[in-house]
All heavy atoms as an XYZ file, in Angstrom:
895
protein
N     -60.418      9.658     86.359
C     -61.837      9.777     86.602
C     -62.305     11.171     86.213
O     -61.714     12.118     86.646
C     -62.102      9.504     88.093
C     -63.571      9.603     88.452
S     -63.711      9.428     90.224
C     -64.476      7.905     90.379
N     -63.377     11.249     85.447
C     -63.867     12.520     84.921
C     -65.195     12.867     85.677
O     -66.021     12.049     85.926
C     -64.116     12.410     83.455
O     -62.923     12.070     82.826
C     -64.620     13.695     82.862
N     -65.285     14.171     86.011
C     -66.439     14.656     86.696
C     -67.689     14.525     85.796
O     -67.610     14.722     84.593
C     -66.198     16.194     86.994
C     -67.408     16.851     87.577
C     -67.296     18.347     87.674
O     -67.355     19.003     86.638
O     -67.029     18.871     88.763
N     -68.829     14.188     86.345
C     -70.048     14.049     85.519
C     -70.356     15.420     84.886
O     -70.218     16.468     85.543
C     -71.121     13.678     86.557
C     -70.440     13.130     87.710
C     -69.054     13.764     87.764
N     -70.825     15.391     83.647
C     -71.096     16.638     82.952
C     -69.959     17.251     82.276
O     -70.078     18.205     81.499
N     -68.730     16.870     82.578
C     -67.543     17.376     81.964
C     -67.118     16.455     80.850
O     -67.378     15.230     80.929
C     -66.445     17.568     82.938
N     -66.408     16.970     79.903
C     -65.938     16.126     78.851
C     -64.380     16.273     78.862
O     -63.841     17.274     79.216
C     -66.458     16.486     77.481
C     -66.188     17.898     77.044
C     -66.893     18.205     75.713
N     -66.833     19.550     75.456
C     -65.789     20.193     74.950
N     -64.710     19.550     74.625
N     -65.872     21.508     74.698
N     -63.728     15.182     78.518
C     -62.327     15.210     78.532
C     -61.849     16.243     77.531
O     -62.386     16.362     76.414
C     -61.753     13.815     78.151
C     -60.191     13.764     78.296
C     -59.701     12.368     78.131
N     -59.778     11.633     79.386
C     -58.996     11.682     80.374
N     -57.989     12.518     80.398
N     -59.109     10.912     81.396
N     -60.869     17.017     77.921
C     -60.379     18.088     77.036
C     -59.840     17.490     75.751
O     -59.070     16.567     75.721
C     -59.260     18.877     77.765
N     -60.232     18.124     74.633
C     -59.785     17.677     73.326
C     -58.375     18.045     73.112
O     -57.894     19.121     73.512
C     -60.644     18.329     72.219
C     -62.035     17.605     72.091
C     -62.759     18.226     70.940
N     -63.769     19.112     71.603
C     -64.278     20.161     71.016
N     -63.872     20.546     69.835
N     -65.166     20.860     71.627
N     -57.634     17.194     72.389
C     -56.280     17.483     71.974
C     -55.296     17.694     73.128
O     -54.265     18.320     72.866
C     -56.205     18.657     71.018
C     -57.117     18.446     69.790
O     -57.156     17.406     69.253
N     -57.774     19.514     69.411
N     -55.590     17.222     74.262
C     -54.673     17.354     75.372
C     -54.071     15.994     75.699
O     -54.779     14.986     75.716
C     -55.410     17.854     76.647
C     -55.972     19.236     76.601
C     -56.692     19.580     77.857
C     -54.895     20.260     76.288
N     -52.815     15.986     75.954
C     -52.072     14.750     76.330
C     -52.067     14.625     77.831
O     -51.564     15.544     78.477
C     -50.633     14.745     75.754
C     -49.881     13.510     76.175
C     -50.687     14.784     74.206
N     -52.574     13.529     78.355
C     -52.503     13.282     79.744
C     -51.665     12.036     79.953
O     -52.056     10.909     79.592
C     -53.912     12.965     80.326
C     -54.747     14.182     80.349
N     -55.582     14.564     79.339
C     -54.981     15.135     81.289
C     -56.230     15.677     79.610
N     -55.887     16.042     80.804
N     -50.482     12.230     80.413
C     -49.549     11.113     80.636
C     -49.990     10.176     81.792
O     -50.543     10.705     82.727
C     -48.141     11.640     80.915
N     -49.825      8.918     81.682
C     -50.041      8.035     82.815
C     -48.912      8.136     83.671
O     -47.750      7.885     83.236
C     -50.205      6.614     82.213
C     -50.451      5.539     83.275
O     -50.368      5.870     84.452
O     -50.723      4.432     82.830
N     -49.090      8.512     84.969
C     -47.955      8.627     85.897
C     -47.079      7.369     85.933
O     -45.852      7.509     86.165
C     -48.626      8.952     87.217
C     -49.916      9.563     86.849
C     -50.346      8.866     85.537
N     -47.674      6.215     85.745
C     -46.902      4.974     85.799
C     -45.869      4.945     84.706
O     -44.908      4.149     84.787
C     -47.831      3.766     85.694
N     -46.006      5.700     83.684
C     -45.086      5.730     82.503
C     -44.108      6.954     82.485
O     -43.316      7.082     81.566
C     -45.853      5.714     81.196
C     -46.680      4.391     81.101
C     -47.594      4.364     79.855
O     -47.537      5.329     79.027
O     -48.373      3.436     79.687
N     -44.226      7.737     83.527
C     -43.366      8.949     83.651
C     -42.052      8.559     84.299
O     -42.038      7.848     85.350
C     -44.078     10.035     84.474
C     -43.187     11.237     84.736
C     -45.331     10.490     83.705
N     -40.923      9.057     83.728
C     -39.636      8.736     84.314
C     -39.405      9.707     85.484
O     -40.008     10.749     85.603
C     -38.508      8.951     83.286
O     -38.357     10.297     83.024
N     -38.486      9.288     86.376
C     -38.169     10.175     87.527
C     -37.641     11.521     86.987
O     -37.985     12.541     87.542
C     -37.111      9.515     88.389
C     -36.622     10.358     89.586
C     -37.784     10.781     90.493
C     -35.572      9.631     90.341
N     -36.835     11.480     85.924
C     -36.280     12.752     85.415
C     -37.434     13.676     84.908
O     -37.416     14.849     85.124
C     -35.315     12.504     84.270
C     -34.584     13.745     83.829
C     -33.758     14.383     84.907
O     -32.934     13.784     85.550
N     -34.014     15.683     85.213
N     -38.421     13.112     84.205
C     -39.543     13.887     83.754
C     -40.322     14.496     84.938
O     -40.687     15.684     84.873
C     -40.485     13.009     82.881
C     -39.957     12.624     81.565
C     -40.784     11.581     80.872
O     -41.249     10.620     81.517
O     -40.932     11.705     79.635
N     -40.500     13.706     86.002
C     -41.177     14.227     87.145
C     -40.411     15.332     87.819
O     -41.004     16.371     88.131
C     -41.407     13.088     88.176
N     -39.119     15.142     87.986
C     -38.267     16.202     88.588
C     -38.231     17.450     87.735
O     -38.249     18.562     88.271
C     -36.837     15.696     88.821
C     -36.748     14.578     89.854
C     -35.285     14.047     89.903
C     -37.198     15.031     91.243
N     -38.159     17.292     86.424
C     -38.145     18.461     85.535
C     -39.464     19.230     85.675
O     -39.426     20.475     85.761
C     -37.987     18.018     84.080
C     -36.546     17.571     83.760
O     -35.668     17.818     84.532
O     -36.416     16.922     82.665
N     -40.598     18.541     85.783
C     -41.885     19.250     85.932
C     -41.988     19.939     87.246
O     -42.517     21.067     87.339
C     -43.028     18.243     85.766
N     -41.368     19.332     88.281
C     -41.519     19.877     89.642
C     -40.360     20.997     89.878
O     -40.447     21.638     90.923
C     -41.328     18.802     90.660
C     -42.470     17.767     90.665
C     -42.166     16.618     91.538
C     -43.782     18.413     91.078
N     -39.488     21.115     88.990
C     -38.370     22.095     89.209
C     -38.776     23.553     89.163
O     -38.177     24.368     89.823
C     -37.290     21.854     88.156
N     -39.874     23.886     88.457
C     -40.238     25.287     88.334
C     -41.185     25.728     89.455
O     -42.167     25.055     89.783
C     -40.964     25.436     87.006
C     -41.233     26.888     86.726
O     -42.215     27.444     87.259
O     -40.453     27.491     85.934
N     -40.905     26.830     90.110
C     -41.727     27.281     91.242
C     -43.118     27.687     90.830
O     -44.066     27.512     91.688
C     -40.947     28.504     91.793
C     -39.984     28.875     90.714
C     -39.735     27.716     89.890
N     -43.357     28.082     89.668
C     -44.744     28.441     89.188
C     -45.570     27.090     89.151
O     -46.701     27.049     89.587
C     -44.728     29.112     87.841
C     -46.161     29.247     87.297
C     -44.158     30.526     87.970
N     -44.952     26.068     88.581
C     -45.697     24.807     88.492
C     -45.893     24.229     89.869
O     -47.012     23.659     90.145
C     -44.912     23.763     87.638
C     -44.870     24.228     86.204
C     -44.440     23.101     85.207
N     -43.025     22.876     85.228
C     -42.112     23.386     84.490
N     -42.552     24.289     83.575
N     -40.879     23.079     84.537
N     -44.974     24.375     90.804
C     -45.197     23.925     92.192
C     -46.342     24.691     92.814
O     -47.162     24.092     93.544
C     -43.932     24.009     92.998
C     -42.878     23.010     92.497
C     -41.702     22.847     93.516
N     -41.103     24.113     93.942
C     -40.101     24.738     93.330
N     -39.558     24.179     92.276
N     -39.571     25.864     93.802
N     -46.456     25.944     92.545
C     -47.558     26.757     93.127
C     -48.907     26.301     92.544
O     -49.891     26.262     93.319
C     -47.339     28.262     92.928
O     -47.555     28.676     91.639
N     -48.936     25.919     91.274
C     -50.179     25.403     90.713
C     -50.627     24.132     91.399
O     -51.768     23.982     91.789
C     -49.992     25.183     89.202
C     -49.817     26.476     88.413
C     -51.136     24.333     88.643
C     -49.384     26.315     86.932
N     -49.647     23.245     91.660
C     -49.954     22.034     92.269
C     -50.498     22.252     93.726
O     -51.426     21.595     94.177
C     -48.714     21.088     92.319
C     -48.247     20.656     90.901
C     -46.987     19.831     91.035
C     -49.310     19.844     90.248
N     -49.839     23.135     94.451
C     -50.292     23.400     95.833
C     -51.674     24.014     95.867
O     -52.489     23.628     96.725
C     -49.272     24.356     96.516
C     -48.014     23.652     96.988
C     -47.187     24.509     97.924
N     -46.688     25.674     97.230
C     -45.546     25.703     96.500
N     -44.832     24.617     96.453
N     -45.136     26.798     95.963
N     -52.000     24.846     94.922
C     -53.348     25.412     94.824
C     -54.356     24.309     94.485
O     -55.425     24.301     95.053
C     -53.444     26.564     93.846
C     -52.730     27.798     94.412
C     -52.968     29.058     93.535
O     -54.096     29.268     93.147
O     -51.973     29.764     93.245
N     -54.023     23.477     93.543
C     -54.937     22.366     93.175
C     -55.145     21.430     94.363
O     -56.261     20.845     94.508
C     -54.383     21.587     91.971
S     -54.635     22.450     90.405
N     -54.144     21.186     95.165
C     -54.257     20.250     96.244
C     -55.315     20.703     97.269
O     -55.920     19.890     97.950
C     -52.919     20.089     96.933
N     -55.522     22.023     97.373
C     -56.507     22.494     98.328
C     -57.914     22.623     97.833
O     -58.783     23.206     98.459
N     -58.209     22.106     96.596
C     -59.498     22.294     95.958
C     -60.024     20.912     95.585
O     -59.312     19.965     95.324
C     -59.326     23.060     94.696
C     -58.743     24.468     94.819
C     -59.696     25.451     95.395
O     -60.897     25.203     95.365
O     -59.156     26.445     95.984
N     -61.418     20.814     95.515
C     -62.017     19.524     95.069
C     -61.626     19.300     93.609
O     -61.324     20.265     92.857
C     -63.520     19.799     95.204
C     -63.615     20.900     96.210
C     -62.376     21.789     96.004
N     -61.655     18.089     93.228
C     -61.346     17.698     91.837
C     -62.190     18.478     90.810
O     -63.469     18.632     91.038
C     -61.552     16.227     91.604
C     -60.522     15.356     92.274
O     -59.516     15.929     92.834
O     -60.684     14.123     92.254
N     -61.591     18.968     89.791
C     -62.242     19.656     88.655
C     -63.088     20.888     89.099
O     -64.074     21.176     88.537
C     -63.071     18.692     87.859
C     -62.277     17.535     87.259
C     -62.496     16.256     87.698
C     -61.317     17.778     86.332
C     -61.734     15.230     87.190
C     -60.564     16.722     85.779
C     -60.828     15.441     86.232
N     -62.611     21.583     90.146
C     -63.363     22.776     90.568
C     -62.575     24.038     90.252
O     -63.111     25.104     90.369
C     -63.633     22.651     92.080
O     -62.442     22.728     92.837
N     -61.321     23.904     89.840
C     -60.484     25.025     89.623
C     -60.145     25.205     88.155
O     -59.492     24.311     87.551
C     -59.178     24.882     90.434
C     -58.321     26.068     90.566
C     -58.917     27.179     91.451
N     -58.172     28.360     91.395
C     -57.203     28.612     92.273
N     -56.917     27.807     93.251
N     -56.541     29.757     92.186
N     -60.502     26.339     87.563
C     -60.214     26.617     86.127
C     -58.861     27.263     86.045
O     -58.408     27.939     86.931
C     -61.258     27.512     85.560
N     -58.221     27.015     84.907
C     -56.900     27.565     84.657
C     -56.792     29.023     84.803
O     -55.834     29.543     85.445
C     -56.373     27.140     83.259
S     -56.178     25.375     82.986
N     -57.813     29.765     84.390
C     -57.803     31.174     84.426
C     -57.947     31.760     85.827
O     -57.847     32.997     86.021
N     -58.247     30.948     86.807
C     -58.415     31.441     88.151
C     -57.142     31.478     89.030
O     -57.143     31.934     90.115
C     -59.462     30.617     88.962
O     -59.013     29.303     89.131
C     -60.845     30.636     88.169
N     -56.067     30.933     88.465
C     -54.794     30.971     89.177
C     -54.154     32.315     88.980
O     -54.071     32.850     87.911
C     -53.853     29.864     88.603
C     -54.260     28.462     88.948
C     -55.233     27.849     88.167
C     -53.740     27.794     90.043
C     -55.611     26.535     88.451
C     -54.127     26.500     90.314
C     -55.068     25.856     89.498
N     -53.646     32.852     90.080
C     -52.951     34.207     90.032
C     -51.461     33.885     89.874
O     -50.697     33.733     90.800
C     -53.159     34.954     91.312
C     -52.616     36.372     91.313
O     -52.360     36.820     90.172
O     -52.312     36.947     92.378
N     -51.056     33.736     88.619
C     -49.662     33.401     88.293
C     -48.931     34.598     87.775
O     -49.449     35.436     87.007
C     -49.677     32.303     87.215
C     -50.419     31.059     87.615
C     -50.454     30.064     86.393
C     -49.835     30.369     88.842
N     -47.600     34.685     88.100
C     -46.801     35.828     87.683
C     -46.236     35.661     86.321
O     -45.071     36.039     86.059
C     -45.709     35.840     88.752
C     -45.488     34.419     89.056
C     -46.853     33.745     89.013
N     -47.023     35.056     85.411
C     -46.534     34.815     84.038
C     -47.653     35.168     83.043
O     -48.821     35.337     83.421
C     -46.104     33.349     83.850
C     -44.938     33.007     84.762
C     -47.251     32.388     84.121
N     -47.328     35.269     81.765
C     -48.288     35.515     80.717
C     -49.209     34.336     80.562
O     -48.974     33.206     81.028
C     -47.546     35.820     79.375
O     -47.011     34.596     78.874
N     -50.323     34.575     79.882
C     -51.280     33.495     79.656
C     -50.635     32.366     78.822
O     -50.881     31.182     79.133
C     -52.520     34.070     78.856
C     -53.625     33.169     78.745
C     -54.871     33.817     78.101
C     -55.983     32.898     77.910
N     -57.174     33.536     77.402
N     -49.827     32.707     77.848
C     -49.153     31.718     77.031
C     -48.214     30.849     77.834
O     -48.154     29.641     77.737
C     -48.391     32.320     75.879
N     -47.455     31.495     78.764
C     -46.524     30.784     79.659
C     -47.289     29.913     80.623
O     -46.894     28.803     80.871
C     -45.591     31.775     80.372
O     -44.868     32.517     79.402
C     -44.613     31.062     81.266
N     -48.369     30.411     81.175
C     -49.251     29.622     82.057
C     -49.707     28.347     81.360
O     -49.654     27.262     81.877
C     -50.422     30.463     82.577
N     -50.170     28.505     80.057
C     -50.600     27.355     79.249
C     -49.467     26.303     79.199
O     -49.711     25.115     79.243
C     -51.081     27.804     77.920
O     -52.243     28.560     78.007
N     -48.240     26.840     78.942
C     -47.098     25.886     78.871
C     -46.916     25.169     80.230
O     -46.666     23.950     80.229
C     -45.845     26.719     78.525
C     -44.582     25.924     78.707
N     -44.172     24.861     77.822
C     -43.647     25.934     79.651
C     -43.113     24.366     78.230
N     -42.737     24.962     79.366
N     -47.019     25.847     81.311
C     -46.843     25.192     82.573
C     -47.894     24.122     82.851
O     -47.587     23.015     83.306
C     -46.922     26.238     83.717
C     -45.693     27.105     83.851
N     -44.427     26.545     83.935
C     -45.569     28.446     83.877
C     -43.525     27.556     84.045
N     -44.221     28.687     84.019
N     -49.143     24.389     82.492
C     -50.190     23.371     82.593
C     -49.891     22.206     81.647
O     -50.092     21.041     82.110
C     -51.549     23.967     82.337
C     -52.145     24.792     83.399
C     -52.134     26.177     83.347
C     -52.624     24.193     84.551
C     -52.641     26.942     84.376
C     -53.156     24.973     85.590
C     -53.145     26.303     85.485
N     -49.393     22.384     80.481
C     -49.056     21.321     79.570
C     -47.958     20.482     80.131
O     -47.954     19.231     80.037
C     -48.638     21.881     78.204
N     -46.924     21.070     80.750
C     -45.862     20.317     81.334
C     -46.386     19.447     82.507
O     -45.966     18.266     82.569
C     -44.714     21.232     81.837
C     -43.699     20.561     82.716
C     -44.031     21.972     80.676
N     -47.256     19.976     83.333
C     -47.822     19.190     84.399
C     -48.665     18.035     83.915
O     -48.663     16.947     84.464
C     -48.618     20.135     85.306
C     -47.792     21.174     86.118
C     -48.675     22.173     86.803
C     -46.849     20.488     87.085
N     -49.396     18.264     82.814
C     -50.163     17.162     82.240
C     -49.234     16.117     81.686
O     -49.465     14.890     81.880
C     -51.049     17.656     81.019
C     -52.264     18.343     81.407
C     -53.234     18.490     80.135
N     -52.528     18.919     78.957
C     -52.344     20.148     78.579
N     -52.754     21.150     79.298
N     -51.775     20.441     77.445
N     -48.178     16.532     81.030
C     -47.214     15.597     80.424
C     -46.473     14.696     81.423
O     -46.002     13.680     81.130
C     -46.285     16.296     79.484
N     -46.356     15.280     82.629
C     -45.674     14.576     83.706
C     -46.684     13.771     84.521
O     -46.239     13.128     85.538
C     -44.904     15.573     84.627
N     -47.915     13.692     84.179
C     -48.891     12.909     84.903
C     -49.360     13.533     86.194
O     -49.964     12.825     87.012
N     -49.103     14.797     86.404
C     -49.494     15.499     87.647
C     -50.874     16.109     87.619
O     -51.549     16.208     88.691
C     -48.451     16.532     88.012
C     -47.153     15.975     88.552
C     -46.009     16.977     88.257
C     -47.305     15.728     90.019
N     -51.348     16.508     86.476
C     -52.658     17.113     86.323
C     -53.493     16.374     85.287
O     -52.986     15.932     84.272
C     -52.537     18.611     85.850
C     -52.151     19.648     86.884
C     -52.235     21.042     86.233
C     -52.995     19.590     88.132
N     -54.763     16.365     85.554
C     -55.730     15.925     84.556
C     -56.657     17.154     84.332
O     -56.989     17.825     85.319
C     -56.548     14.741     85.055
C     -57.602     14.308     84.040
C     -58.461     13.128     84.529
O     -58.302     12.700     85.679
O     -59.269     12.688     83.724
N     -57.026     17.402     83.111
C     -57.849     18.552     82.774
C     -59.053     18.132     81.941
O     -58.933     17.194     81.142
C     -57.065     19.636     82.003
C     -55.898     20.206     82.783
C     -55.198     21.285     82.061
O     -54.798     21.047     80.911
N     -54.977     22.409     82.691
N     -60.157     18.795     82.182
C     -61.356     18.583     81.312
C     -61.913     19.963     80.967
O     -61.690     20.917     81.677
C     -62.413     17.786     82.102
C     -62.016     16.359     82.363
C     -62.894     18.460     83.351
N     -62.516     20.006     79.825
C     -63.194     21.195     79.360
C     -64.619     21.124     79.771
O     -65.298     20.107     79.599
C     -63.073     21.377     77.860
C     -61.686     21.727     77.439
O     -60.881     22.276     78.201
O     -61.363     21.451     76.248
N     -65.088     22.221     80.415
C     -66.521     22.355     80.762
C     -67.012     23.703     80.273
O     -66.587     24.706     80.906
C     -66.753     22.121     82.249
C     -68.131     22.004     82.689
C     -68.291     21.626     84.107
C     -69.760     21.408     84.476
N     -69.909     20.910     85.783
N     -67.718     23.725     79.182
C     -68.060     25.047     78.628
C     -66.756     25.684     78.114
O     -65.971     25.055     77.426
N     -66.579     26.919     78.453
C     -65.389     27.621     78.026
C     -64.236     27.552     79.043
O     -63.221     28.123     78.887
C     -65.742     29.118     77.789
O     -66.135     29.698     79.024
N     -64.444     26.781     80.114
C     -63.440     26.650     81.179
C     -62.734     25.334     81.093
O     -63.306     24.317     80.737
C     -64.110     26.812     82.479
C     -64.824     28.124     82.681
C     -65.650     28.197     83.921
N     -64.790     27.847     85.054
C     -65.018     28.192     86.295
N     -66.068     28.920     86.598
N     -64.189     27.840     87.271
N     -61.451     25.326     81.448
C     -60.675     24.134     81.542
C     -60.433     23.905     83.032
O     -59.762     24.698     83.631
C     -59.355     24.282     80.719
C     -58.515     23.014     80.797
C     -57.522     23.004     79.698
N     -58.173     22.746     78.396
C     -57.651     22.931     77.222
N     -56.463     23.412     77.065
N     -58.395     22.672     76.125
N     -60.936     22.807     83.517
C     -60.862     22.520     84.930
C     -59.719     21.493     85.230
O     -59.375     20.677     84.375
C     -62.197     21.971     85.410
C     -63.385     22.859     85.133
C     -64.686     22.182     85.567
C     -63.258     24.206     85.830
N     -59.209     21.557     86.442
C     -58.018     20.770     86.805
C     -58.267     19.833     87.955
O     -59.065     20.156     88.831
C     -56.882     21.732     87.187
C     -56.490     22.591     86.050
O     -55.736     22.217     85.175
N     -57.000     23.841     86.001
N     -57.551     18.747     87.913
C     -57.547     17.757     89.023
C     -56.089     17.376     89.276
O     -55.408     16.901     88.336
C     -58.338     16.524     88.702
C     -58.270     15.438     89.777
C     -59.073     14.209     89.464
N     -58.358     13.312     88.552
C     -57.572     12.333     89.002
N     -57.318     12.172     90.300
N     -57.006     11.537     88.141
N     -55.615     17.478     90.473
C     -54.308     16.952     90.861
C     -54.417     15.463     90.908
O     -55.279     14.916     91.604
C     -53.867     17.556     92.219
C     -52.592     17.084     92.781
C     -51.437     17.528     91.824
C     -52.345     17.610     94.171
N     -53.509     14.748     90.236
C     -53.564     13.324     90.190
C     -52.675     12.736     91.262
O     -51.824     11.883     91.080
C     -53.098     12.849     88.810
C     -54.025     13.360     87.694
C     -53.501     12.928     86.338
N     -53.772     11.528     86.217
C     -53.337     10.853     85.123
N     -52.665     11.476     84.147
N     -53.505      9.588     84.998
N     -52.941     13.225     92.519
C     -52.059     12.790     93.609
C     -52.009     11.288     93.867
O     -50.957     10.762     94.057
C     -52.469     13.551     94.928
C     -51.488     13.324     96.032
C     -51.651     14.322     97.176
O     -52.540     15.218     97.124
N     -50.880     14.177     98.231
N     -53.209     10.588     93.951
C     -53.047      9.169     94.202
C     -52.267      8.453     93.148
O     -51.392      7.598     93.475
C     -54.559      8.655     94.219
C     -55.382      9.906     94.432
C     -54.526     11.034     93.832
N     -52.434      8.776     91.869
C     -51.704      8.058     90.811
C     -50.249      8.439     90.864
O     -49.364      7.597     90.676
C     -52.262      8.514     89.490
C     -53.771      8.131     89.214
C     -54.676      9.356     89.463
O     -54.526     10.019     90.530
O     -55.482      9.657     88.587
N     -49.909      9.717     91.090
C     -48.551     10.123     91.148
C     -47.853      9.545     92.331
O     -46.664      9.144     92.281
C     -48.425     11.721     91.133
C     -47.074     12.214     90.757
C     -46.701     12.312     89.436
C     -46.219     12.597     91.782
C     -45.448     12.765     89.085
C     -44.922     13.076     91.386
C     -44.574     13.153     90.124
N     -48.542      9.548     93.492
C     -47.952      8.981     94.705
C     -47.641      7.441     94.580
O     -46.684      6.971     95.177
C     -48.878      9.158     95.924
C     -48.920     10.598     96.423
O     -47.995     11.361     96.048
O     -49.793     10.944     97.199
N     -48.471      6.748     93.798
C     -48.221      5.352     93.567
C     -46.917      5.116     92.807
O     -46.231      4.164     93.079
C     -49.421      4.714     92.827
N     -46.635      6.055     91.898
C     -45.393      5.960     91.104
C     -44.210      6.505     91.839
O     -43.076      5.967     91.769
C     -45.612      6.760     89.804
C     -44.396      6.864     88.908
C     -44.108      5.537     88.251
N     -43.078      5.679     87.266
C     -41.876      5.107     87.336
N     -41.551      4.372     88.347
N     -41.000      5.291     86.396
N     -44.322      7.662     92.558
C     -43.180      8.297     93.291
C     -43.621      8.637     94.692
O     -43.927      9.761     95.028
C     -42.805      9.593     92.534
C     -42.437      9.425     91.091
C     -43.278      9.788     90.074
C     -41.221      8.823     90.732
C     -42.967      9.639     88.752
C     -40.866      8.661     89.370
C     -41.715      9.032     88.458
N     -43.677      7.628     95.586
C     -44.131      7.828     96.962
C     -43.289      8.935     97.636
O     -42.090      8.968     97.675
C     -43.860      6.487     97.610
C     -43.811      5.443     96.489
C     -43.246      6.232     95.356
N     -44.029      9.861     98.178
C     -43.419     10.921     98.993
C     -42.960     12.188     98.252
O     -42.786     13.238     98.831
N     -42.761     12.037     96.921
C     -42.251     13.148     96.179
C     -43.208     14.312     96.123
O     -42.853     15.489     96.403
C     -41.894     12.714     94.727
C     -41.265     13.769     93.813
C     -40.013     14.354     94.418
C     -41.030     13.124     92.467
N     -44.436     14.066     95.786
C     -45.449     15.118     95.707
C     -45.688     15.792     97.068
O     -45.896     16.957     97.170
C     -46.762     14.639     95.100
C     -47.782     15.682     94.701
C     -47.182     16.781     93.778
C     -48.959     15.002     94.005
N     -45.647     14.972     98.123
C     -45.865     15.523     99.487
C     -44.743     16.547     99.775
O     -45.077     17.538    100.447
C     -45.844     14.372    100.504
C     -46.172     14.847    101.910
C     -47.628     15.418    101.998
O     -48.495     14.962    101.282
O     -47.856     16.246    102.869
N     -43.549     16.346     99.302
C     -42.509     17.339     99.548
C     -42.873     18.685     98.881
O     -42.637     19.770     99.463
C     -41.155     16.789     99.020
C     -40.525     15.677     99.750
C     -39.299     15.193     98.964
C     -40.110     16.078    101.197
N     -43.398     18.574     97.694
C     -43.780     19.826     96.993
C     -44.951     20.513     97.647
O     -45.004     21.703     97.837
C     -44.204     19.444     95.543
C     -44.808     20.642     94.823
C     -42.950     18.919     94.754
N     -45.963     19.717     98.076
C     -47.202     20.305     98.670
C     -46.925     20.872    100.025
O     -47.653     21.793    100.462
C     -48.269     19.196     98.721
C     -48.708     18.615     97.423
C     -49.727     17.593     97.674
C     -49.200     19.714     96.462
N     -45.865     20.440    100.741
C     -45.600     21.040    102.066
C     -44.456     22.054    101.982
O     -44.069     22.565    103.070
C     -45.252     19.908    103.064
O     -44.150     19.152    102.560
C     -46.437     19.015    103.266
N     -43.923     22.311    100.806
C     -42.858     23.295    100.653
C     -43.269     24.618    101.221
O     -44.367     25.094    100.917
C     -42.502     23.459     99.188
C     -41.457     24.460     98.886
C     -41.194     24.673     97.452
O     -42.150     24.492     96.596
O     -40.100     25.014     97.049
N     -42.474     25.183    102.051
C     -42.766     26.484    102.656
C     -43.684     26.429    103.870
O     -43.861     27.453    104.512
N     -44.207     25.245    104.181
C     -45.061     25.132    105.371
C     -44.172     25.105    106.616
O     -43.038     24.646    106.566
C     -45.909     23.877    105.256
N     -44.704     25.581    107.767
C     -43.857     25.496    108.974
C     -43.606     24.034    109.334
O     -44.408     23.149    109.034
C     -44.756     26.146    110.003
C     -46.095     26.402    109.392
C     -46.007     26.156    107.952
N     -42.423     23.782    109.816
C     -42.071     22.374    110.190
C     -42.999     21.882    111.277
O     -43.476     22.625    112.103
C     -40.634     22.477    110.715
C     -40.445     23.879    111.082
C     -41.374     24.674    110.231
N     -43.179     20.520    111.175
C     -44.008     19.818    112.257
C     -43.250     19.968    113.542
O     -42.019     19.900    113.602
C     -44.157     18.390    111.805
C     -45.141     17.627    112.681
N     -44.749     17.084    113.814
C     -46.457     17.389    112.488
C     -45.796     16.433    114.403
N     -46.868     16.656    113.627
N     -43.938     20.151    114.679
C     -43.241     20.313    115.964
C     -42.211     19.217    116.280
O     -41.189     19.500    116.902
C     -44.376     20.256    116.962
C     -45.616     20.703    116.240
C     -45.376     20.207    114.840
N     -42.439     18.004    115.817
C     -41.499     16.937    116.040
C     -40.245     17.083    115.252
O     -39.208     16.464    115.503
C     -42.104     15.528    115.811
O     -42.418     15.445    114.392
N     -40.257     17.947    114.184
C     -39.095     18.159    113.357
C     -38.366     19.459    113.701
O     -37.335     19.773    113.071
C     -39.506     18.197    111.868
C     -40.120     16.881    111.434
C     -40.724     17.003    110.042
O     -40.939     18.077    109.499
N     -40.949     15.871    109.422
N     -38.892     20.253    114.603
C     -38.310     21.555    114.932
C     -37.158     21.383    115.844
O     -36.853     20.462    116.426
C     -39.387     22.467    115.565
């Protein structure tokens, strides 16, 4: 689903999560920088966070690579709006394919629930 007024980013591959293999999903989720991107996206409304606003400990080129890996694994959808590339976490679609997997990533580092302590 694309935000009104935004156009789908040109020349970007957005994988359908239904066609992503478990290995592809695990490979995308293996990197801590990519997991941090997903956690930050999860706390924002769809298409409200531009790529350049993430405080990542990597170069701009490496950050672009991380976003491409997340798109290819069906985890992110991106649209271009003016000079900004905006992101949406595809949680419902990814959860339908791999129930519970993304939740583990999004809660990584969070304090345990009292019933689990």
